[in-house]
N, C-alpha and C positions, 0 to 999 in steps of 0.2 A: 504494500500500500504506500502511496506517496505521502510525504510529510511536508510540513510548513517550515518557513524561515521566520525566526523571531526578529522583528524590526523595531519594537519599542517595549519598554518595561516600566514598572513603577505604578501601574494601575492598581486600584483596590478591587473594584468589580465593574468592568466595562459593559455597556449595553448600548442599544440603539445605533449601531454603526450605519453611517451614510457616506456617500461620495457626493460632494456638492462644491461647485466653484473651484474645482481643481485641488480640493483637499479632502482628507478623510476626517469625518466628524464622529464623535462618540460621547456618550454620557458616562460618568463614573459615579455610581451610587454614593460611595462613602468618602469620596473627595468632594462630593456635593457640587459637581460642576459639569458643564458642557465644554468639550475641548476639540481642537483641531490638530491634525498632524499633517505637515506638508511632506512632500516626497524626499526632502532632505532629512526627515526625521525630527523636525523641530515641533514641539508641542506648545500650544497656546490655549490658555483658558479664555473662553468666549463669554461665559455666563456662570454665575453662582446660583445654585438652586438648593436651598437649605433642606427641603423636604424630599430629597433624593430624586434626581432626574432620571428619566428612562427614555421612552420613545421620542424620536425627533422627526420633524418634517417642515415643509415651507409652504406658506400661502402663495398664491399667484403674484402678490405684490412684493415678495421676497422676505416678508417677516418670518422669523423662526418660531415654530411651535414646539413646546417641550412638555412632556408629561411629567408633572410633579406628583410622585407616587403616593406618599403617605398622607398628604392633604387632599388628594383626589381632585386635582385641577389640571387644566392645560394652560400653560403660560404662553404669552405672546411677547416676543422680543424684536423690536424694530431697529436694533443696532445701538440704541442708547437707553431706551425705556422699556421696562418689563411691566406687563399688565396681565390680568386674568382673562383669557379667551373664553374659557368654559369651566363651570364648576360641576364636577361629576358626583358630588357627595350624595345627591338624591337617588342615584342609580347604582351606586357601589358602596357597600359597607366596608369593603376591604381594599387593599392597594390596587391602584391602576398600574399598567405596565407598558407594553409596547404600543406602537401606533404607526399607521401608514396614512399619509396625506395624499389624496388624489389630485388630478390635474386641475380640478375646479376649486380646490381648497377644502373639500369635505374630508374629515378625519375619521378613521376607524380605529377605535381604542380597545385594547385588550384589558380585561379586569380579572383579578384572581378568582372571585366568586366564593372564596372561603379563606380561613386563616392558614396560609401556607406553612407557617412556622410555629403552629400551636403545639404545646406540650400538655398531654399526649397528642399525637397527630390527629388532625381533623379529617373527617370523611370528605373526600372531594365531591363537589356538587356542580351541576351545570351552571354556566354563567351566560349572561347576555354579551353580545357584541354591541358596543356603544358607538353610535354614529353622531358626529358633531358637524353641523352645517357650517359653511364658511362664516356665517354671522355669529357663531357660538351657540346656536340652539342645540340642545341635547335630546337625542332620541334613542330608543333601544329596539332591537328586534327580538325574535323568539329566544327563549332561554334554553339553548341546545348545545352549547360548546363546553367541552371538558377542558378547562383551563386554556382559553384562547391565548395565543402567544404571538409569534412573528406572523406578519401578514404581507401580502403583495397585491398589486393591482396590475392587470395585463396592459400592454401598450395601447390598446384601443379604449381603455378606460371603462370597459364594460363588465369586467369580472374581478371580484375580490376573492382571494384564496387565503384561508386562515389555518395556521398550524394549531393543533390541539395537543398540548403536551401530555395530558392525562388520557386523552382519547387515542393517542398514537396514530394520528391520521391528519390529512389536510382536507378541509371542507371548502367548497366553492359556493359563491353566491353570484347571481346577476345583480348589477347595480342599476336601479331604475332611474327614471328621469328626476326624481326628487333626491337622489343620492342614497336611498335606502338599499340595504343588502337583502335580496329576496330570493326565493326558490333555492333553498339549501340542497346541496348534494355532496356526496363524498367524492373528492378529487383523487385521493390516494390513501389506501390503507398501508400502514408502515410496519406492520408486524410488531416486533419488539423495539423498534427504533423510537426515539423520543424527540420530537421536533421542538426546537427553540427558535432563536432569531434566524431569519431567512431572507433570501433575495431571489429574483427571477432572472433568467437569461434569455437571449434572443431566440433560442429554440423552444421556448415555453417550458423548460425544465426549471425546477427549484433546487437551489443549494440551501441546505439547512444545517444548523449546528445541532449536534446531539451531545449534551453534557454528560449523560450517563455512560455512553460508550466512547467518549473522548475522540470524536471525529466530526468532520463535516461530510455531508452526503448529498449527492445530486440525484434527484428522482424525477421521473416523468409522470404525467397524468396516468393514472391506473396503478401506480405503485412500483414500476420497474426502477430499481436502483442501477444507475449507469456509471457512477464514479464515487470514490470515497478517498478522503485524505485524513490521515491520523494526526492527532495532537496529543502531547504527553500530559496536558492538563484538560480540564473540562472545557469543551468548546461551547460557548453560550450564545454567540450570534455571529453572522457573517454578512458581507456586502461586497459586490463586485464594483470595481472602480479602477483607478489608474488612468494613464493617458489613453490606453486602448480599450478600457473597460474590461480587461481580462485578468486583472489582479484581484484575486479573492482575498479580502481582508477578513481575518478571523480574530474575534475577541475571546481570550481564554482566561480561565481562573482556576485556582487550585480546588475550588468547590463552589457550591451555590448557596449554602446556608450562611447567613450573616456572621455567625460565630467563626466561620472558617476564613473569612476574607476581610471583615471590618477591622481597620487599623493595620493591615498588612500592605505590602507593596508587591504582591506576587502576580497580579494580573498583567497580561501581555497583549500586544497587537502582533499577530503573526500573518504571514502572507504565503500564497502559492499562486503560480501562474497557471491559468486554465485556457481552454481553446475557444470558448464561446463567450462573447461579451454580455454585460448586463443589459436589461431592458425593463420597461415599465416603471413602476413605482414600488418601493422607495428608490 
């Protein structure tokens, strides 16, 4: 199996990887910030988010959207001022997580649905996918996703595909004229694989991180696994980028529980070159 190259260290827990304006962007939960990494390897803090940042995306006017996990909000940053774009407290009792922002500015936000780190462990329950209109209006669809996590939107803007970490599958929805995700169907059953952060390529396949099995996996609709790349830490999210769109950036961590990573500097950015460039959103 192919392996990655470590290009940056010192993260505590990286999430929400994106390629935007010629730079790699990511959140770090426990450094409470959104960062960029240029191709020379220089890290820059863009924004501080005290309540733990996660999913990232951009509105059509260029403003950055950031999921603020523990206070269940989406923040909007225009380059100088931060405001609340949407408050998700009424639709989520527990943490919010990843997000994909579509071409019209509609955001699709993953929520935990239960207390992931409860002691003793809580029984997983289905969760809503939260849809946030460009004006910040919050809506929810059917409660049918088992820990929705990384999501992608196809290049035509018509299909949303959501990874379900506890469902061990990808689910697809049609995006209707109002931006709602409708007509749920299973896009791929993954067997024992556990999908986390993901991205789409130009052949319609999805690369996803599997933190349990310490690898990133490329899967086609229907569930055929066509490529795998191993990591020696838990792979938690991935994104295609670079000058040609064929650099697969992978965020890794020595674990996913806060007690394993909070206050450490063991998180990494790793890369591997692949054949097919990224497409769609994020």
